[in-house]
SEZA-83621 format. One record per residue: residue in one letter; x, z, y of N, C-alpha, C in turn. Coordinates in Angstrom, 1 decimal, padded with zeros to 4 digits. Example, Ala and Ser with C-alpha at 12.3 -4.5 7.8 and 13.67 -1.06 7.14 Angstrom:
% residues 2
A,013.2,007.8,-005.7,012.3,007.8,-004.5,013.2,007.8,-003.3
S,012.8,007.1,-002.2,013.7,007.1,-001.1,012.9,007.9,000.0
% end
This chain:
% residues 102
A,-011.4,003.7,019.3,-010.1,003.2,019.6,-009.8,001.9,018.8
H,-009.2,001.0,019.5,-008.8,-000.2,018.8,-007.4,-000.1,018.2
A,-007.3,-000.5,017.0,-006.0,-000.4,016.4,-005.6,-001.8,015.9
F,-004.3,-002.1,016.0,-003.8,-003.3,015.4,-002.6,-003.0,014.6
F,-002.2,-003.9,013.8,-001.1,-003.7,012.9,000.1,-004.6,013.2
V,001.3,-004.0,013.1,002.5,-004.8,013.3,003.4,-004.5,012.1
C,004.3,-005.4,011.9,005.3,-005.3,010.8,006.7,-005.5,011.3
D,007.6,-004.6,011.1,009.0,-004.8,011.6,009.8,-005.7,010.6
N,011.0,-005.9,010.9,011.8,-006.8,010.1,012.2,-006.3,008.7
R,011.9,-005.0,008.5,012.1,-004.4,007.2,010.8,-004.3,006.4
M,009.8,-005.0,006.8,008.5,-005.0,006.2,007.8,-003.6,006.1
R,008.1,-002.8,007.1,007.5,-001.5,007.3,006.2,-001.7,008.2
L,005.1,-001.1,007.7,003.9,-001.3,008.4,003.7,-000.2,009.4
Y,003.1,-000.5,010.6,002.8,000.4,011.6,001.3,000.2,012.1
T,000.7,001.3,012.5,-000.6,001.2,013.2,-000.3,001.5,014.6
M,-000.8,000.6,015.5,-000.6,000.8,016.9,-002.0,001.1,017.5
T,-002.1,002.2,018.3,-003.3,002.6,018.9,-003.0,003.0,020.3
H,-003.3,002.3,021.3,-003.1,002.6,022.7,-001.7,003.1,022.9
G,-000.7,002.4,022.4,000.7,002.7,022.7,001.3,003.7,021.7
D,000.5,004.4,020.9,001.0,005.4,020.0,001.3,004.6,018.7
E,002.4,005.0,018.1,002.8,004.3,016.9,002.8,005.3,015.7
K,002.1,005.0,014.6,002.1,005.8,013.5,002.6,005.0,012.3
E,003.6,005.4,011.7,004.1,004.6,010.5,003.2,004.9,009.3
V,002.9,003.8,008.7,002.0,003.9,007.5,003.0,003.5,006.3
P,003.0,004.4,005.3,003.9,004.1,004.2,003.4,002.9,003.3
T,004.4,002.3,002.7,004.0,001.2,001.7,003.6,001.9,000.4
L,003.1,001.1,-000.5,002.7,001.6,-001.8,004.0,002.1,-002.5
K,005.1,001.4,-002.4,006.3,001.8,-003.0,006.8,003.2,-002.5
E,006.7,003.3,-001.2,007.1,004.6,-000.5,006.2,005.7,-001.0
L,004.9,005.5,-001.1,004.0,006.5,-001.6,004.4,006.9,-003.0
R,004.6,006.0,-003.9,005.0,006.3,-005.3,006.3,007.1,-005.3
E,007.3,006.6,-004.5,008.6,007.3,-004.6,008.6,008.7,-003.9
S,007.5,009.0,-003.2,007.4,010.3,-002.6,007.0,011.4,-003.5
V,006.5,010.9,-004.7,006.0,011.9,-005.7,007.1,012.0,-006.8
P,007.7,013.2,-006.9,008.8,013.4,-007.9,008.3,013.0,-009.3
G,009.2,012.3,-010.0,008.9,011.9,-011.4,008.0,010.7,-011.6
L,007.4,010.2,-010.5,006.5,009.1,-010.6,007.2,007.8,-010.5
N,007.2,007.0,-011.6,007.8,005.7,-011.6,006.8,004.6,-011.9
Q,007.2,003.4,-011.8,006.2,002.3,-012.0,005.6,002.3,-013.4
A,006.3,002.7,-014.4,005.8,002.7,-015.8,004.7,003.8,-015.9
V,004.9,004.9,-015.3,003.8,006.0,-015.3,002.6,005.5,-014.6
V,002.7,005.0,-013.4,001.6,004.5,-012.7,000.9,003.4,-013.4
A,001.6,002.4,-014.0,001.0,001.3,-014.7,000.2,001.8,-015.9
V,000.7,002.7,-016.6,000.0,003.2,-017.8,-001.3,003.9,-017.3
A,-001.2,004.7,-016.3,-002.3,005.5,-015.8,-003.4,004.6,-015.3
L,-003.1,003.4,-014.8,-004.0,002.5,-014.3,-004.4,001.4,-015.3
G,-003.7,001.3,-016.4,-004.0,000.3,-017.4,-003.6,-001.1,-016.9
V,-002.5,-001.2,-016.1,-001.9,-002.5,-015.7,-000.5,-002.6,-016.1
R,000.1,-003.8,-016.0,001.5,-004.0,-016.4,002.4,-003.5,-015.2
A,003.6,-003.1,-015.5,004.5,-002.6,-014.5,004.8,-003.8,-013.6
A,004.9,-005.0,-014.1,005.1,-006.2,-013.2,004.0,-006.4,-012.2
T,002.8,-006.1,-012.6,001.7,-006.1,-011.6,001.9,-005.1,-010.5
L,002.2,-003.9,-010.9,002.5,-002.9,-009.9,003.6,-003.3,-009.0
S,004.6,-003.9,-009.5,005.8,-004.4,-008.7,005.3,-005.4,-007.7
D,004.4,-006.3,-008.1,003.9,-007.3,-007.2,003.1,-006.6,-006.1
W,002.4,-005.6,-006.3,001.7,-004.9,-005.3,002.6,-004.2,-004.3
E,003.7,-003.6,-004.9,004.7,-002.9,-004.0,005.5,-003.9,-003.2
N,005.7,-005.1,-003.7,006.5,-006.1,-002.9,005.6,-007.0,-002.1
M,004.4,-006.7,-001.9,003.4,-007.4,-001.1,003.3,-008.9,-001.6
K,003.3,-009.1,-002.9,003.0,-010.4,-003.5,001.6,-010.5,-003.9
R,000.9,-009.4,-004.1,-000.5,-009.4,-004.5,-001.1,-008.1,-004.0
I,-002.4,-008.2,-003.8,-003.2,-007.0,-003.4,-003.9,-006.4,-004.7
P,-003.8,-005.1,-004.8,-004.5,-004.5,-006.0,-006.0,-004.9,-006.1
K,-006.4,-005.2,-007.2,-007.8,-005.5,-007.5,-008.2,-004.5,-008.7
L,-008.8,-003.4,-008.3,-009.0,-002.3,-009.2,-010.5,-001.9,-009.2
D,-010.9,-001.3,-010.3,-012.3,-000.7,-010.3,-012.2,000.7,-009.6
I,-013.4,001.2,-009.3,-013.4,002.5,-008.5,-012.7,003.6,-009.2
E,-012.7,003.7,-010.5,-012.0,004.8,-011.2,-010.5,004.6,-011.0
Q,-010.0,003.4,-011.1,-008.6,003.1,-010.9,-008.2,003.4,-009.5
W,-009.0,003.1,-008.5,-008.7,003.5,-007.1,-008.6,005.0,-007.0
Y,-009.5,005.8,-007.5,-009.4,007.2,-007.5,-008.1,007.7,-008.2
E,-007.8,007.1,-009.3,-006.6,007.5,-010.0,-005.4,007.2,-009.2
L,-005.3,006.1,-008.6,-004.1,005.7,-007.8,-004.0,006.7,-006.6
A,-005.1,007.0,-005.9,-005.1,007.9,-004.8,-004.6,009.3,-005.3
A,-005.1,009.7,-006.4,-004.7,011.1,-007.0,-003.2,011.1,-007.3
L,-002.7,010.0,-008.0,-001.3,009.9,-008.3,-000.4,010.0,-007.1
Y,-000.8,009.3,-006.0,000.0,009.2,-004.8,-000.3,010.4,-003.8
N,-001.2,011.3,-004.2,-001.5,012.4,-003.3,-002.0,012.0,-002.0
V,-002.9,011.0,-001.9,-003.5,010.6,-000.7,-005.0,010.4,-000.9
S,-005.7,010.4,000.2,-007.2,010.2,000.1,-007.5,008.7,-000.1
L,-008.7,008.4,-000.5,-009.1,007.0,-000.7,-009.0,006.3,000.7
D,-009.4,007.0,001.8,-009.3,006.4,003.1,-007.9,006.0,003.5
E,-006.9,006.9,003.2,-005.5,006.6,003.5,-005.0,005.4,002.6
L,-005.4,005.4,001.4,-005.1,004.3,000.5,-005.7,003.0,001.0
R,-006.9,003.0,001.4,-007.6,001.8,001.9,-006.9,001.3,003.2
E,-006.4,002.2,004.0,-005.7,001.8,005.3,-004.4,001.1,004.9
I,-003.7,001.6,003.9,-002.5,001.0,003.5,-002.7,-000.4,002.9
I,-003.7,-000.5,002.1,-004.1,-001.8,001.5,-004.5,-002.8,002.5
V,-005.3,-002.4,003.5,-005.8,-003.3,004.6,-004.6,-003.8,005.4
Q,-003.7,-002.9,005.7,-002.5,-003.3,006.4,-001.6,-004.2,005.6
Q,-001.5,-003.9,004.3,-000.7,-004.8,003.5,-001.3,-006.2,003.5
K,-002.6,-006.3,003.3,-003.3,-007.6,003.3,-003.1,-008.3,004.7
E,-003.2,-007.6,005.8,-003.0,-008.2,007.1,-001.6,-008.7,007.2
T,-000.6,-008.0,006.7,000.8,-008.4,006.8,001.0,-009.7,005.9
M,000.4,-009.7,004.7,000.6,-010.9,003.9,-000.1,-012.1,004.5
D,-001.2,-011.9,005.1,-001.9,-013.0,005.8,-001.1,-013.6,007.0
Q,-000.4,-012.7,007.7,000.4,-013.1,008.8,001.6,-013.8,008.3
Q,002.2,-013.4,007.2,003.4,-014.1,006.6,003.0,-015.5,006.2
K,001.8,-015.6,005.6,001.3,-017.0,005.1,001.1,-017.9,006.2
S,000.6,-017.4,007.4,000.2,-018.2,008.5,001.5,-018.5,009.4
G,002.6,-017.8,009.1,003.8,-018.0,009.9,003.8,-017.2,011.2
A,002.9,-016.3,011.3,002.8,-015.6,012.6,003.9,-014.5,012.7
% end
């Protein structure tokens, strides 16, 4: 199946496949879905600054992590690496569309 990505006016990402729409959460929504998990906790667990995490959540930068950090982020957010990869790919796609003015 072919999928493509769209972004609504609130910067929420969606996967579109043959007319079916599946909302994909943002990194911020993932973090906020885990009780007690805030930017400071995630930043310490990953060994990054809270400001860096904020940039990821606000689609200013794409996370550049080593494999152990990717596993840690997926575990913290209670998602698989595949789900996390899908979110990052869509975030990158959205950022590229914004830069190109599409």
